[in-house]
PASEBA-1860 file (N, C-alpha, C; in nm, 3 decimals):
! residues 210
1> NMPCPAGT> 5.009/-4.267/5.808/5.103/-4.383/5.836/5.248/-4.400/5.807 ~ 5.305/-4.393/5.878/5.473/-4.383/5.857/5.558/-4.498/5.909 ~ 5.620/-4.563/5.855/5.680/-4.668/5.914/5.829/-4.630/5.999 ~ 5.906/-4.702/6.066/5.986/-4.673/6.174/6.120/-4.616/6.079 ~ 6.150/-4.496/6.114/6.281/-4.447/6.013/6.402/-4.530/6.038 ~ 6.517/-4.472/5.950/6.613/-4.543/5.989/6.670/-4.506/6.109 ~ 6.737/-4.618/6.178/6.814/-4.579/6.317/6.707/-4.622/6.416 ~ 6.589/-4.650/6.405/6.502/-4.725/6.466/6.407/-4.830/6.449
9> FSTGIGQT> 6.350/-4.868/6.533/6.259/-5.024/6.504/6.141/-5.032/6.584 ~ 6.063/-5.113/6.565/5.934/-5.158/6.639/5.923/-5.310/6.658 ~ 5.887/-5.341/6.765/5.888/-5.508/6.790/5.721/-5.536/6.820 ~ 5.629/-5.451/6.827/5.509/-5.495/6.888/5.423/-5.426/6.811 ~ 5.280/-5.483/6.796/5.160/-5.390/6.748/5.106/-5.282/6.842 ~ 5.065/-5.156/6.795/4.999/-5.089/6.859/5.110/-4.984/6.959 ~ 5.225/-4.992/6.920/5.316/-4.906/6.985/5.312/-4.770/6.915 ~ 5.325/-4.651/7.013/5.311/-4.514/6.958/5.434/-4.455/6.939
17> VCDSCAPG> 5.560/-4.546/6.988/5.688/-4.449/6.922/5.771/-4.587/6.867 ~ 5.880/-4.552/6.791/5.958/-4.638/6.764/6.050/-4.637/6.842 ~ 6.127/-4.743/6.887/6.240/-4.716/6.957/6.385/-4.713/6.884 ~ 6.488/-4.653/6.915/6.629/-4.616/6.880/6.672/-4.734/6.885 ~ 6.776/-4.774/6.779/6.861/-4.889/6.801/6.956/-4.865/6.905 ~ 7.025/-4.944/6.983/7.116/-4.934/7.071/7.276/-4.942/7.031 ~ 7.358/-4.888/7.115/7.503/-4.898/7.059/7.518/-5.031/7.018 ~ 7.589/-5.045/6.899/7.656/-5.144/6.822/7.568/-5.213/6.737
25> KYSSGPLY> 7.442/-5.146/6.714/7.350/-5.201/6.630/7.305/-5.052/6.518 ~ 7.229/-5.108/6.434/7.186/-4.998/6.334/7.080/-5.054/6.271 ~ 6.997/-4.956/6.224/6.897/-4.996/6.088/6.874/-4.912/5.982 ~ 6.811/-4.930/5.890/6.827/-4.889/5.757/6.681/-4.807/5.706 ~ 6.605/-4.836/5.802/6.447/-4.791/5.783/6.371/-4.874/5.704 ~ 6.252/-4.830/5.633/6.154/-4.905/5.558/6.248/-5.011/5.476 ~ 6.177/-5.133/5.483/6.223/-5.228/5.378/6.102/-5.226/5.246 ~ 5.971/-5.202/5.282/5.890/-5.212/5.168/5.824/-5.092/5.116
33> TSPVPQSQ> 5.759/-5.102/4.995/5.702/-4.958/4.959/5.550/-4.999/4.928 ~ 5.498/-5.116/4.952/5.343/-5.156/4.924/5.287/-5.194/5.059 ~ 5.164/-5.123/5.081/5.079/-5.143/5.188/5.077/-5.292/5.215 ~ 5.089/-5.334/5.382/5.071/-5.482/5.410/4.961/-5.457/5.553 ~ 4.923/-5.584/5.587/4.825/-5.582/5.704/4.917/-5.531/5.823 ~ 4.832/-5.455/5.905/4.898/-5.395/6.049/4.980/-5.516/6.150 ~ 5.105/-5.462/6.147/5.198/-5.600/6.209/5.339/-5.516/6.285 ~ 5.406/-5.611/6.314/5.543/-5.548/6.372/5.622/-5.439/6.253
41> GRAFTDSL> 5.685/-5.354/6.328/5.808/-5.269/6.219/5.738/-5.141/6.216 ~ 5.635/-5.100/6.271/5.586/-4.961/6.259/5.552/-4.909/6.391 ~ 5.561/-4.776/6.439/5.480/-4.723/6.545/5.332/-4.715/6.490 ~ 5.237/-4.755/6.574/5.080/-4.766/6.538/5.005/-4.625/6.565 ~ 4.979/-4.529/6.485/4.929/-4.435/6.528/4.777/-4.384/6.466 ~ 4.714/-4.497/6.413/4.580/-4.464/6.399/4.526/-4.601/6.375 ~ 4.377/-4.608/6.344/4.290/-4.751/6.327/4.331/-4.810/6.214 ~ 4.393/-4.771/6.117/4.395/-4.826/5.978/4.469/-4.953/5.981
49> NSYLPGQT> 4.428/-5.038/5.925/4.472/-5.168/5.922/4.592/-5.202/5.796 ~ 4.624/-5.080/5.727/4.737/-5.145/5.632/4.862/-4.993/5.637 ~ 4.987/-5.038/5.620/5.080/-4.903/5.639/5.183/-4.976/5.582 ~ 5.309/-4.892/5.546/5.431/-4.932/5.496/5.536/-4.967/5.621 ~ 5.580/-5.096/5.631/5.639/-5.142/5.782/5.775/-5.085/5.735 ~ 5.830/-5.058/5.860/5.970/-5.028/5.887/6.058/-5.176/5.959 ~ 6.147/-5.137/6.020/6.236/-5.242/6.074/6.168/-5.286/6.193 ~ 6.165/-5.431/6.211/6.125/-5.485/6.307/6.247/-5.522/6.441
57> ACFLCPSG> 6.342/-5.502/6.372/6.461/-5.538/6.468/6.603/-5.449/6.424 ~ 6.688/-5.427/6.475/6.814/-5.363/6.441/6.928/-5.451/6.420 ~ 7.009/-5.442/6.319/7.123/-5.521/6.274/7.242/-5.505/6.357 ~ 7.321/-5.621/6.364/7.434/-5.610/6.455/7.537/-5.542/6.371 ~ 7.634/-5.469/6.411/7.739/-5.436/6.352/7.859/-5.561/6.358 ~ 7.909/-5.580/6.219/7.954/-5.683/6.213/8.101/-5.704/6.290 ~ 8.141/-5.824/6.289/8.278/-5.846/6.374/8.393/-5.739/6.269 ~ 8.481/-5.701/6.358/8.576/-5.596/6.324/8.532/-5.458/6.290
65> KYNTGNGS> 8.424/-5.425/6.379/8.352/-5.298/6.371/8.272/-5.249/6.474 ~ 8.243/-5.162/6.507/8.162/-5.109/6.623/8.089/-4.993/6.642 ~ 7.997/-4.961/6.704/7.971/-4.808/6.727/7.907/-4.763/6.863 ~ 7.899/-4.659/6.893/7.861/-4.635/7.038/7.753/-4.550/7.066 ~ 7.679/-4.510/6.939/7.570/-4.403/6.958/7.432/-4.479/6.938 ~ 7.341/-4.400/7.001/7.183/-4.462/6.974/7.136/-4.440/6.855 ~ 7.033/-4.512/6.799/6.986/-4.464/6.682/7.057/-4.454/6.540 ~ 7.178/-4.549/6.541/7.230/-4.555/6.428/7.177/-4.624/6.296
73> QYLSSCKS> 7.223/-4.524/6.183/7.144/-4.541/6.072/7.245/-4.617/5.959 ~ 7.221/-4.727/5.899/7.272/-4.773/5.799/7.427/-4.826/5.863 ~ 7.472/-4.962/5.796/7.615/-5.031/5.810/7.704/-4.920/5.817 ~ 7.723/-4.807/5.742/7.842/-4.721/5.733/7.862/-4.658/5.887 ~ 7.719/-4.650/5.964/7.740/-4.612/6.102/7.846/-4.677/6.188 ~ 7.877/-4.799/6.122/7.965/-4.905/6.229/8.090/-4.868/6.201 ~ 8.184/-4.826/6.252/8.318/-4.804/6.269/8.410/-4.932/6.259 ~ 8.501/-4.916/6.168/8.599/-5.018/6.175/8.697/-5.021/6.294
81> CLAGEYQN> 8.738/-5.118/6.344/8.835/-5.128/6.442/8.976/-5.050/6.389 ~ 9.064/-4.992/6.450/9.181/-4.961/6.414/9.287/-5.060/6.395 ~ 9.376/-5.041/6.326/9.517/-5.124/6.320/9.562/-5.142/6.460 ~ 9.609/-5.255/6.500/9.616/-5.310/6.622/9.531/-5.318/6.731 ~ 9.389/-5.316/6.680/9.261/-5.369/6.762/9.191/-5.449/6.680 ~ 9.097/-5.534/6.754/9.011/-5.635/6.670/8.874/-5.639/6.754 ~ 8.807/-5.691/6.709/8.649/-5.740/6.772/8.607/-5.834/6.696 ~ 8.600/-5.977/6.775/8.563/-6.080/6.709/8.395/-6.098/6.725
89> IQGSTTCN> 8.307/-6.008/6.792/8.177/-6.012/6.849/8.096/-5.932/6.754 ~ 7.987/-5.963/6.710/7.912/-5.882/6.638/7.811/-5.796/6.739 ~ 7.765/-5.673/6.689/7.701/-5.585/6.765/7.777/-5.515/6.871 ~ 7.915/-5.495/6.870/8.014/-5.450/6.985/8.018/-5.300/6.989 ~ 8.025/-5.249/7.122/8.048/-5.098/7.113/8.198/-5.045/7.137 ~ 8.261/-5.130/7.172/8.412/-5.111/7.150/8.492/-5.206/7.082 ~ 8.629/-5.192/7.057/8.730/-5.297/7.002/8.843/-5.342/7.101 ~ 8.915/-5.435/7.104/9.005/-5.500/7.185/9.104/-5.470/7.117
97> TCSKGKQS> 9.233/-5.440/7.230/9.365/-5.410/7.176/9.439/-5.521/7.153 ~ 9.510/-5.558/7.055/9.603/-5.674/7.025/9.721/-5.674/7.130 ~ 9.746/-5.774/7.172/9.837/-5.820/7.309/9.984/-5.822/7.228 ~ 10.096/-5.783/7.307/10.246/-5.806/7.265/10.247/-5.932/7.172 ~ 10.319/-5.920/7.081/10.377/-6.003/7.002/10.268/-6.059/6.882 ~ 10.150/-5.967/6.877/10.057/-5.971/6.792/10.022/-5.835/6.710 ~ 9.944/-5.856/6.598/9.904/-5.701/6.545/9.798/-5.751/6.429 ~ 9.727/-5.655/6.402/9.630/-5.650/6.314/9.609/-5.555/6.202
105> DMGSSVCT> 9.533/-5.587/6.091/9.472/-5.431/6.014/9.345/-5.387/6.069 ~ 9.353/-5.274/6.001/9.216/-5.184/6.014/9.079/-5.297/5.988 ~ 8.976/-5.311/6.072/8.883/-5.379/6.054/8.890/-5.509/6.080 ~ 8.986/-5.571/6.162/9.005/-5.695/6.190/8.930/-5.741/6.273 ~ 8.893/-5.898/6.288/8.812/-5.973/6.399/8.918/-6.072/6.455 ~ 9.038/-6.053/6.417/9.146/-6.129/6.509/9.271/-6.074/6.472 ~ 9.359/-6.091/6.584/9.499/-6.058/6.584/9.582/-6.177/6.527 ~ 9.691/-6.159/6.447/9.782/-6.247/6.403/9.907/-6.226/6.482
113> NCSSGTYS> 9.974/-6.332/6.462/10.133/-6.340/6.531/10.222/-6.278/6.459 ~ 10.330/-6.211/6.512/10.411/-6.138/6.457/10.479/-6.260/6.382 ~ 10.542/-6.226/6.251/10.604/-6.358/6.175/10.734/-6.351/6.224 ~ 10.825/-6.473/6.196/10.966/-6.502/6.243/11.039/-6.362/6.208 ~ 11.137/-6.319/6.261/11.208/-6.202/6.206/11.161/-6.059/6.220 ~ 11.026/-6.074/6.332/10.985/-5.967/6.382/10.936/-5.957/6.497 ~ 10.882/-5.859/6.563/10.840/-5.856/6.709/10.768/-5.745/6.761 ~ 10.690/-5.749/6.839/10.607/-5.657/6.914/10.639/-5.629/7.044
121> SNDGAACR> 10.666/-5.519/7.102/10.709/-5.512/7.229/10.567/-5.458/7.339 ~ 10.492/-5.410/7.240/10.378/-5.329/7.325/10.218/-5.352/7.289 ~ 10.141/-5.356/7.366/10.003/-5.386/7.334/9.956/-5.272/7.220 ~ 9.893/-5.343/7.126/9.845/-5.292/7.017/9.968/-5.208/6.897 ~ 10.072/-5.253/6.915/10.179/-5.192/6.849/10.202/-5.268/6.709 ~ 10.247/-5.250/6.600/10.271/-5.302/6.470/10.405/-5.383/6.511 ~ 10.389/-5.500/6.422/10.539/-5.575/6.432/10.649/-5.527/6.370 ~ 10.750/-5.503/6.397/10.866/-5.468/6.334/10.981/-5.546/6.323
129> YCDDGYYQ> 11.071/-5.527/6.230/11.183/-5.609/6.201/11.294/-5.590/6.313 ~ 11.352/-5.697/6.344/11.491/-5.716/6.455/11.602/-5.608/6.412 ~ 11.651/-5.555/6.489/11.733/-5.449/6.464/11.846/-5.522/6.428 ~ 11.970/-5.434/6.358/12.087/-5.511/6.310/12.166/-5.586/6.435 ~ 12.196/-5.704/6.437/12.263/-5.755/6.544/12.171/-5.843/6.633 ~ 12.056/-5.853/6.576/11.944/-5.913/6.679/11.871/-6.013/6.568 ~ 11.819/-6.103/6.635/11.732/-6.197/6.521/11.590/-6.270/6.624 ~ 11.537/-6.334/6.553/11.402/-6.419/6.604/11.346/-6.495/6.514
137> GEEGQTSC> 11.350/-6.618/6.557/11.336/-6.735/6.458/11.191/-6.776/6.488 ~ 11.122/-6.712/6.571/10.982/-6.795/6.636/10.875/-6.697/6.598 ~ 10.763/-6.724/6.565/10.648/-6.663/6.571/10.587/-6.597/6.706 ~ 10.520/-6.464/6.686/10.443/-6.426/6.822/10.531/-6.389/6.911 ~ 10.661/-6.316/6.888/10.765/-6.288/7.010/10.743/-6.131/7.042 ~ 10.773/-6.093/7.153/10.787/-5.956/7.191/10.932/-5.921/7.206 ~ 11.006/-5.981/7.169/11.164/-5.936/7.159/11.237/-6.011/7.050 ~ 11.374/-5.954/7.042/11.440/-6.020/6.964/11.567/-6.063/7.050
145> NLCSGPCD> 11.648/-6.183/7.005/11.749/-6.218/7.086/11.903/-6.155/6.997 ~ 11.986/-6.138/7.085/12.102/-6.083/7.017/12.191/-6.186/6.972 ~ 12.270/-6.142/6.878/12.343/-6.270/6.775/12.461/-6.308/6.833 ~ 12.501/-6.395/6.840/12.613/-6.489/6.906/12.729/-6.403/6.850 ~ 12.853/-6.417/6.939/12.965/-6.335/6.922/13.046/-6.446/6.819 ~ 13.187/-6.386/6.760/13.262/-6.440/6.668/13.253/-6.574/6.712 ~ 13.299/-6.657/6.609/13.299/-6.797/6.615/13.443/-6.860/6.700 ~ 13.458/-6.953/6.779/13.579/-6.958/6.843/13.680/-7.022/6.775
153> PGFGQSST> 13.801/-7.019/6.775/13.920/-7.064/6.712/13.877/-7.220/6.672 ~ 13.899/-7.257/6.540/13.863/-7.397/6.501/13.755/-7.384/6.400 ~ 13.677/-7.264/6.435/13.531/-7.280/6.362/13.515/-7.157/6.272 ~ 13.474/-7.167/6.162/13.435/-7.034/6.075/13.300/-7.031/6.089 ~ 13.249/-6.912/6.036/13.113/-6.849/5.991/13.066/-6.930/5.887 ~ 12.952/-7.038/5.880/12.883/-7.104/5.786/12.788/-7.016/5.740 ~ 12.715/-6.937/5.822/12.592/-6.842/5.790/12.599/-6.717/5.891 ~ 12.576/-6.589/5.805/12.575/-6.481/5.905/12.439/-6.468/5.981
161> CNSFNDRR> 12.445/-6.373/6.078/12.323/-6.343/6.178/12.217/-6.238/6.075 ~ 12.107/-6.278/6.070/12.002/-6.210/6.013/11.889/-6.197/6.077 ~ 11.775/-6.093/6.035/11.659/-6.086/6.168/11.605/-6.226/6.194 ~ 11.606/-6.328/6.094/11.541/-6.476/6.122/11.624/-6.597/6.197 ~ 11.778/-6.589/6.178/11.861/-6.679/6.238/11.954/-6.621/6.297 ~ 12.037/-6.676/6.393/12.151/-6.664/6.469/12.266/-6.695/6.370 ~ 12.369/-6.637/6.409/12.517/-6.659/6.339/12.531/-6.810/6.352 ~ 12.574/-6.906/6.229/12.609/-7.041/6.235/12.747/-7.079/6.250
169> CSVCQNSD> 12.839/-7.151/6.337/12.969/-7.180/6.318/12.985/-7.327/6.290 ~ 13.091/-7.360/6.200/13.107/-7.489/6.164/13.268/-7.511/6.148 ~ 13.309/-7.639/6.177/13.432/-7.673/6.189/13.515/-7.614/6.039 ~ 13.612/-7.558/6.054/13.725/-7.498/5.985/13.762/-7.585/5.866 ~ 13.744/-7.554/5.760/13.777/-7.641/5.644/13.915/-7.633/5.565 ~ 13.979/-7.505/5.592/14.100/-7.463/5.508/14.235/-7.535/5.550 ~ 14.328/-7.594/5.486/14.452/-7.663/5.523/14.426/-7.754/5.631 ~ 14.549/-7.839/5.652/14.554/-7.955/5.720/14.573/-7.939/5.873
177> PNMFVYTA> 14.496/-7.951/5.951/14.517/-7.956/6.095/14.633/-7.990/6.157 ~ 14.696/-8.104/6.090/14.821/-8.182/6.142/14.957/-8.067/6.150 ~ 14.901/-7.954/6.049/15.041/-7.865/6.012/15.019/-7.739/6.048 ~ 14.923/-7.697/6.123/14.864/-7.572/6.175/14.801/-7.565/6.323 ~ 14.798/-7.431/6.349/14.696/-7.422/6.442/14.616/-7.314/6.425 ~ 14.469/-7.317/6.471/14.382/-7.213/6.438/14.413/-7.097/6.545 ~ 14.432/-6.988/6.510/14.428/-6.863/6.579/14.310/-6.792/6.658 ~ 14.224/-6.812/6.566/14.090/-6.734/6.610/13.977/-6.783/6.502
185> GGINVNSC> 13.876/-6.767/6.536/13.730/-6.800/6.454/13.729/-6.733/6.338 ~ 13.690/-6.767/6.237/13.701/-6.738/6.088/13.549/-6.673/6.064 ~ 13.569/-6.550/5.981/13.424/-6.493/5.925/13.364/-6.584/5.821 ~ 13.464/-6.683/5.769/13.414/-6.787/5.661/13.455/-6.941/5.705 ~ 13.376/-7.031/5.696/13.427/-7.145/5.716/13.562/-7.211/5.645 ~ 13.586/-7.159/5.535/13.691/-7.188/5.438/13.821/-7.132/5.464 ~ 13.795/-7.001/5.552/13.914/-6.907/5.549/13.952/-6.887/5.672 ~ 13.969/-6.964/5.770/14.010/-6.954/5.918/14.153/-6.902/5.935
193> PFNCKAGY> 14.184/-6.820/6.035/14.314/-6.788/6.023/14.386/-6.882/6.125 ~ 14.500/-6.924/6.073/14.600/-7.005/6.131/14.728/-6.961/6.120 ~ 14.814/-7.032/6.214/14.954/-7.020/6.237/15.020/-7.176/6.213 ~ 15.094/-7.196/6.121/15.190/-7.305/6.111/15.249/-7.352/6.216 ~ 15.250/-7.520/6.229/15.310/-7.555/6.344/15.474/-7.554/6.282 ~ 15.567/-7.568/6.378/15.703/-7.599/6.368/15.728/-7.697/6.229 ~ 15.828/-7.633/6.151/15.849/-7.724/6.021/15.773/-7.704/5.914 ~ 15.667/-7.628/5.939/15.568/-7.594/5.828/15.550/-7.426/5.768
201> MKPGAVGT> 15.526/-7.379/5.654/15.510/-7.296/5.632/15.373/-7.267/5.552 ~ 15.313/-7.156/5.548/15.177/-7.121/5.462/15.229/-7.122/5.344 ~ 15.121/-7.180/5.244/15.126/-7.196/5.117/15.158/-7.057/5.015 ~ 15.268/-7.040/4.961/15.306/-6.921/4.907/15.379/-6.843/4.977 ~ 15.436/-6.885/5.098/15.527/-6.819/5.190/15.677/-6.840/5.126 ~ 15.778/-6.735/5.162/15.895/-6.775/5.099/15.999/-6.790/5.239 ~ 16.040/-6.917/5.236/16.141/-6.939/5.324/16.255/-6.894/5.347 ~ 16.314/-6.906/5.461/16.458/-6.836/5.476/16.535/-6.941/5.491
209> GP> 16.671/-6.936/5.437/16.747/-7.065/5.432/16.849/-7.033/5.576 ~ 16.918/-7.170/5.551/16.980/-7.202/5.713/17.084/-7.076/5.708
END
């Protein structure tokens, strides 16, 4: 009398063979070591009423894993989905690919959005940071935005463009606008370039006499 071995199972009394686990499932062989009355879990080969029971069913590979072969033995037979893939259904034979703007680690049951400052432009690709001169302030995006150009005259840069935020411009704060004209946008809101109006000169400049 032999129980159904690992990778197989038996669901009914009187079977003469054990069935192989289907793809996406596995079994670990006998569960008990003491005789019990004849029942499910073994291929019946003689008239004795006691035997060592094997598996009565196969286990499903857990989410995040899969297998493709018949008669798989043990949980280790289930392979982990690769990074960039996922599987949220138990007992699967394949993994799904994460869509653009998402990513996953190995063995994942779900994909997660690319965080702000990153993007993914291809299915199954890992998220990457925006290149210099580009930014992305939202999650789950497939591209980055081009940073805005220099600030307009009368405005200075109050924050630089980085992976997460665009450049910000604010009204220039240096000097008295009644005495000068801004000539360009500033790289700093407190040091915008300007020319003095007629009758005024920049602080520290040396004037010429009549």
